[in-house]
C-alpha positions in Angstrom: -4.9 32.8 -11.9 -4.9 32.1 -8.5 -8.2 30.2 -8.4 -7.1 27.7 -11.3 -3.6 27.4 -9.1 -5.8 26.0 -6.4 -7.7 23.7 -8.2 -4.3 22.2 -9.6 -3.4 22.1 -6.3 -6.6 19.7 -4.9 -6.0 18.0 -8.1 -2.6 17.3 -7.7 -3.2 15.5 -4.0 -4.5 12.3 -6.1 -1.6 13.0 -8.3 0.9 12.4 -5.4 0.0 9.0 -4.3 3.6 7.5 -5.9 3.7 4.0 -7.2 6.4 1.8 -6.2 9.0 0.5 -8.2 11.2 -2.8 -7.0 14.4 -1.9 -5.8 17.6 -1.1 -8.0 19.2 -4.3 -6.5 18.3 -5.8 -10.0 17.1 -4.3 -13.6 19.0 -2.9 -16.1 22.4 -2.7 -15.6 24.6 0.1 -16.9 28.3 -0.3 -16.9 31.5 1.8 -17.9 35.2 2.4 -17.3 37.5 5.2 -16.8 40.8 5.0 -17.5 43.8 6.7 -15.6 44.9 8.5 -18.4 41.5 10.0 -19.5 42.4 13.5 -20.3 40.1 16.4 -21.1 38.9 16.3 -24.8 37.7 18.6 -26.9 39.5 21.9 -27.9 37.1 24.7 -28.8 34.5 23.1 -25.6 33.6 26.1 -23.8 33.0 24.9 -20.2 34.3 26.3 -16.3 35.3 22.6 -15.5 38.4 22.1 -14.8 38.3 18.2 -13.1 39.6 16.0 -15.2 37.1 12.6 -15.5 40.3 10.4 -13.8 39.8 12.2 -11.2 36.2 10.7 -10.8 35.1 8.6 -7.6 32.0 8.6 -7.8 28.2 7.9 -10.1 25.6 10.0 -8.8 22.7 7.8 -10.3 19.5 10.1 -11.1 16.2 7.7 -11.9 13.4 9.7 -12.8 10.4 7.9 -12.7 6.9 8.8 -12.3 7.7 13.0 -11.3 9.8 11.8 -8.8 13.4 11.6 -8.8 15.8 8.8 -6.7 18.8 8.9 -6.6 22.0 6.6 -5.2 25.5 6.8 -5.2 27.6 4.2 -6.9 31.4 4.3 -5.9 33.8 3.8 -8.8 36.4 1.2 -8.2 39.5 0.4 -10.2 38.2 3.3 -12.7 35.0 0.8 -13.5 31.6 0.9 -12.2 28.2 -0.6 -12.2 24.6 0.6 -12.0 21.6 -0.8 -12.1 18.4 0.7 -13.0 14.4 -0.2 -13.7 12.6 -0.3 -17.2 11.0 2.2 -18.2 11.9 5.3 -16.3 14.8 7.7 -17.4 18.4 7.4 -16.2 20.5 10.2 -15.9 24.9 9.7 -14.7 26.9 12.3 -13.3 30.3 12.0 -12.3 31.4 13.3 -9.2 34.5 13.6 -7.1 35.8 12.3 -3.8 35.0 15.7 -3.0 31.2 15.2 -4.8 32.1 18.0 -7.0 30.5 18.3 -10.6 33.0 16.7 -12.9 30.7 16.0 -15.8 27.2 14.1 -17.1 27.0 11.4 -19.3 26.3 12.3 -22.6 25.4 10.4 -26.2 24.5 12.1 -29.3 23.9 15.3 -26.8 21.0 13.5 -25.3 22.3 13.5 -21.3 20.0 10.6 -20.3 19.0 6.8 -21.1 15.6 6.7 -21.5 15.1 2.9 -20.5 11.7 2.3 -22.2 12.2 0.2 -25.0 15.0 -2.1 -24.7 16.1 -5.1 -27.2 16.2 -7.4 -24.2 13.9 -5.7 -21.7 14.3 -5.9 -18.2 17.3 -8.5 -19.0 19.0 -5.6 -20.9 22.5 -4.5 -19.9 24.5 -1.6 -21.2 28.3 -1.6 -21.0 29.4 2.4 -22.4 33.0 0.7 -22.4 35.5 3.2 -22.2 34.7 6.8 -21.4 36.1 10.4 -22.2 35.2 13.8 -20.9 34.4 16.9 -23.3 33.5 19.9 -21.4 30.9 18.5 -19.1 29.8 15.9 -21.2 30.8 12.1 -20.3 31.0 10.5 -23.7 31.1 6.8 -23.9 32.8 5.0 -26.3 29.7 2.5 -26.9 26.5 4.1 -28.4 23.6 2.9 -26.6 21.1 4.2 -28.5 20.0 2.3 -31.6 21.7 -0.7 -30.1 20.3 -1.9 -26.5 18.1 1.8 -26.4 15.4 1.5 -29.3 15.2 5.1 -30.0 15.1 7.2 -33.2 17.0 10.1 -34.2 13.5 12.6 -34.0 13.2 11.0 -30.6 17.0 11.7 -29.2 15.9 15.6 -30.8 12.6 16.2 -28.8 14.2 14.7 -25.5 17.0 17.3 -25.6 16.8 19.7 -22.3 18.1 22.5 -21.7 21.6 23.2 -20.7 22.4 22.7 -17.2 19.4 20.5 -16.5 21.7 17.8 -14.7 24.4 19.8 -13.7 21.9 21.6 -11.7 20.8 18.1 -9.6 24.5 17.6 -8.7 25.0 20.8 -7.5 21.8 20.2 -5.0 22.6 17.0 -3.9 24.0 18.6 -0.7 21.5 21.9 -0.8 22.5 22.6 2.5 26.3 23.1 2.0 27.0 20.8 5.3 29.4 18.5 3.4 26.6 15.6 3.9 24.8 14.2 1.0 21.0 15.5 1.5 20.0 11.9 0.4 21.8 10.1 3.7 19.6 12.0 5.9 16.4 11.6 3.6 16.2 15.7 3.3 16.7 15.1 -0.5 15.0 18.2 -2.5 13.6 17.7 -6.0 13.1 21.0 -7.8 11.0 20.8 -11.3 8.7 22.6 -13.4 4.5 22.2 -13.5 2.5 23.6 -16.9 -0.9 22.8 -17.4 -3.5 24.2 -20.6 -7.1 24.2 -21.1 -9.0 22.0 -23.8 -12.9 21.8 -24.4 -14.8 19.4 -25.7 -13.8 15.5 -24.7 -14.2 13.1 -27.2 -17.7 11.0 -27.0 -18.2 7.4 -29.2 -18.0 8.3 -32.6 -17.3 12.5 -31.9 -13.2 12.8 -31.5 -11.9 15.3 -29.5 -10.2 18.2 -31.8 -6.4 20.1 -31.4 -8.8 23.1 -32.2 -10.3 22.6 -29.3 -7.1 22.7 -27.3 -6.0 26.3 -25.9 -2.4 26.7 -26.5 -2.7 30.3 -25.1 -4.2 28.8 -21.4 -0.4 27.4 -20.9 0.4 27.9 -17.0 3.6 27.2 -14.8 4.5 27.0 -11.6 7.5 25.7 -9.8 7.3 22.7 -7.6 9.7 21.5 -4.5 9.4 18.3 -3.6 11.3 17.1 -0.2 12.2 13.5 1.5 10.6 11.8 4.3 12.9 13.4 6.5 11.2 17.0 6.1 8.0 15.1 7.0 5.2 17.9 6.0 6.8 21.5 6.4 4.4 24.3 7.8 5.8 27.1 5.8 8.4 27.4 2.5 9.9 30.2 1.6 11.4 30.8 -1.7 13.4 33.9 -3.3 15.9 34.5 -5.8 17.6 34.2 -8.1 20.6 35.5 -6.3 21.5 37.1 -9.3 18.3 39.3 -9.5 15.6 38.7 -6.8 12.0 38.2 -7.7 9.6 40.5 -5.3 6.2 38.5 -6.5 7.3 34.7 -5.3 4.5 32.9 -3.1 4.0 29.6 -1.8 0.6 28.1 -3.1 0.2 25.0 -1.4 2.1 22.7 0.7 0.7 19.0 1.3 2.1 15.4 2.3 3.5 13.6 -0.4 1.9 9.8 1.2 5.6 8.8 1.6 6.2 10.6 4.7 8.1 14.1 2.6 5.8 17.1 1.0 5.6 18.3 -2.5 5.0 22.2 -3.1 4.0 24.4 -5.3 5.6 27.9 -5.9 4.5 30.7 -8.1 5.1 34.2 -9.0 2.7 36.6 -11.0 5.5 37.4 -13.6 5.2 34.4 -15.1 8.4 31.4 -15.5 11.0 31.1 -13.3 14.3 31.5 -15.1 17.3 29.7 -14.2 19.3 30.4 -11.3 20.0 29.8 -7.7 17.4 30.0 -5.1 17.6 30.2 -1.5 14.8 28.3 0.2 14.0 27.8 4.1 11.8 24.8 4.8 10.5 25.8 8.4 14.1 27.0 9.5 15.9 25.1 7.8 18.2 27.0 4.7 19.9 25.9 1.5 19.9 26.8 -1.9 19.1 25.1 -5.1 20.0 25.7 -8.9 16.5 25.5 -10.9 16.7 24.7 -14.8 13.8 25.9 -16.1 12.3 23.6 -19.0 10.9 24.8 -22.1 7.2 23.3 -22.3 7.4 22.4 -26.0 10.3 20.4 -24.9 8.2 17.3 -24.1 4.8 18.4 -24.8 2.3 16.4 -26.3 -1.5 16.7 -25.8 -3.3 13.7 -24.8 -7.1 13.6 -26.1 -9.5 11.4 -25.0 -12.2 10.0 -25.9 -15.1 8.3 -23.1 -17.2 5.1 -24.9 -20.3 4.5 -23.4 -23.0 1.8 -22.9 -26.5 1.6 -23.4 -26.9 3.5 -20.2 -24.5 6.3 -21.1 -22.2 5.1 -18.8 -18.4 5.2 -19.7 -16.9 1.5 -20.3 -13.8 2.1 -21.6 -11.5 5.4 -22.7 -9.2 6.0 -25.7 -6.3 7.6 -25.8 -4.8 10.0 -28.9 -1.1 11.7 -28.5 0.1 14.5 -30.9 2.2 17.0 -30.9 2.0 20.8 -30.8 2.1 20.7 -34.3 -0.8 18.2 -34.4 0.8 15.2 -35.8 0.2 11.8 -34.1 3.1 9.8 -31.9 4.3 7.2 -29.8 4.4 8.9 -26.4 7.2 5.7 -25.0 9.6 7.9 -24.8 8.4 11.6 -23.7 6.6 10.3 -21.0 6.7 7.6 -18.5 2.7 7.5 -16.8 -0.3 9.1 -16.9 -3.5 9.1 -15.0 -7.3 10.2 -16.3 -9.5 11.8 -13.0 -12.9 12.6 -13.5 -14.9 15.9 -11.9 -18.5 16.8 -11.4 -20.1 20.4 -12.0 -19.1 20.8 -8.0 -15.4 20.1 -8.5 -15.7 17.3 -6.8 -13.0 14.6 -8.1 -15.4 11.2 -8.2 -12.9 9.3 -10.1 -9.0 8.7 -10.7 -7.9 5.8 -12.9 -4.4 3.8 -11.4 -1.2 5.1 -13.2 -1.2 4.2 -16.8 2.1 3.3 -17.7 3.9 2.2 -20.9 3.4 -1.7 -22.2 6.0 -3.8 -21.3 7.9 -1.3 -19.2 9.1 -3.7 -16.1 8.0 -5.0 -13.2 5.7 -2.7 -11.1 4.1 -2.3 -7.3 1.0 -1.0 -6.6 -1.9 -0.2 -8.3 -0.5 0.3 -12.0 -2.3 -0.6 -15.5 0.0 -1.1 -18.3 -1.2 0.3 -21.8 -1.3 3.9 -22.7 -3.9 3.9 -25.7 -6.8 2.3 -24.1 -8.1 2.3 -20.6 -10.9 0.3 -19.4 -12.4 1.1 -15.8 -13.4 -1.7 -13.5 -17.0 -0.9 -13.6 -18.8 1.2 -15.6 -18.3 5.2 -14.6 -21.4 7.5 -14.5 -21.0 10.7 -16.4 -24.0 12.2 -15.8 -22.4 14.9 -13.8 -19.5 15.0 -15.7 -17.9 18.3 -15.7 -14.2 18.0 -16.0 -11.3 15.5 -17.0 -7.9 16.1 -16.4 -5.5 14.7 -17.7 -1.8 14.7 -15.7 1.6 13.2 -17.0 4.9 13.0 -16.1 7.6 13.0 -18.4 11.2 11.9 -18.6 12.8 14.7 -16.3 10.5 14.3 -14.0 7.9 17.5 -14.9 4.1 16.7 -14.2 1.8 18.3 -17.4 -1.6 18.9 -16.7 -4.4 18.6 -19.7 -7.8 19.9 -18.5 -10.8 19.1 -20.6 -14.3 21.0 -20.0 -17.4 20.0 -20.7 
């Protein structure tokens, strides 16, 4: 297991080279209104929240893209707000009071995020949520964007529903060191998420397709990932302990790497498997903080990416077709599950000798950097030699920022 973790730590060095999006000064417009009389709704809804929505003074806009968390604080002025987001990402709106205390998260049909991949007006889409009311910790819009501005099916909404408390955890983590200053203002924002991996055999080659039966579903691995902003640089030491209500004794930091943007990403593991939901203490080179972790069921946004290599007369790869299937073997359009993926080749000495650019959904907005649109077929700039190809690794990021690795063996 340790060797496997180290292999994926190396693989993720390439994955960490994130693409840049255009600034959110323009993009998808999202607006809404809170009336002065807005009160707690939903009798029978169990919630510890006692703050009415009329006390909301800020919207914490959470953008999840390419496995990255980016966020900003929008003021609510005279009961109204206007936020922007980029097409192709998932966005959540978290409502806070004047003291940055959590009130609730925008929720439509039980889904606490807005998947902005398929939109009726593309990058020119404007979403007016209209009047907002509070039910428990769910902020309900009077205008439902699903099926209107956002093109999505009921089945896709069901699959996207995350475990309870994911965005509430994000809201609690905006001041992890409890100094009453939002971490994002000092570039010390932390993002805690999950990475998964699974082993598979026999990628497809020309007329021989890959098979679902070649995926070893019993090989699932899990790891907590902690990412930090450029205010941390690359730390020398990260110590995680917890959860507070029943600490583990087998937590270890497997690696700490620079993320190419001035910050870091790290892998945290335990021999006992997946971390449970709870509050964890974190020490980063003497910087102490606490963070809420909301674990994610891998099956929630799990899909399998099945690659087929197409070669020329010299046996070199000229294109790679990609197929997407759910664990039950049924085919699926991945647009409302993943934001992007990459294809990586390693030789028989485990040297990674090819990695594609980030591959994103077609018509998913304006991008900067080395990005290719179209998740069904990738054509490399020049033919790729596969005479020593041993592994094909396909990492993808889901709409919640979690990363999945599918490692295909020869």
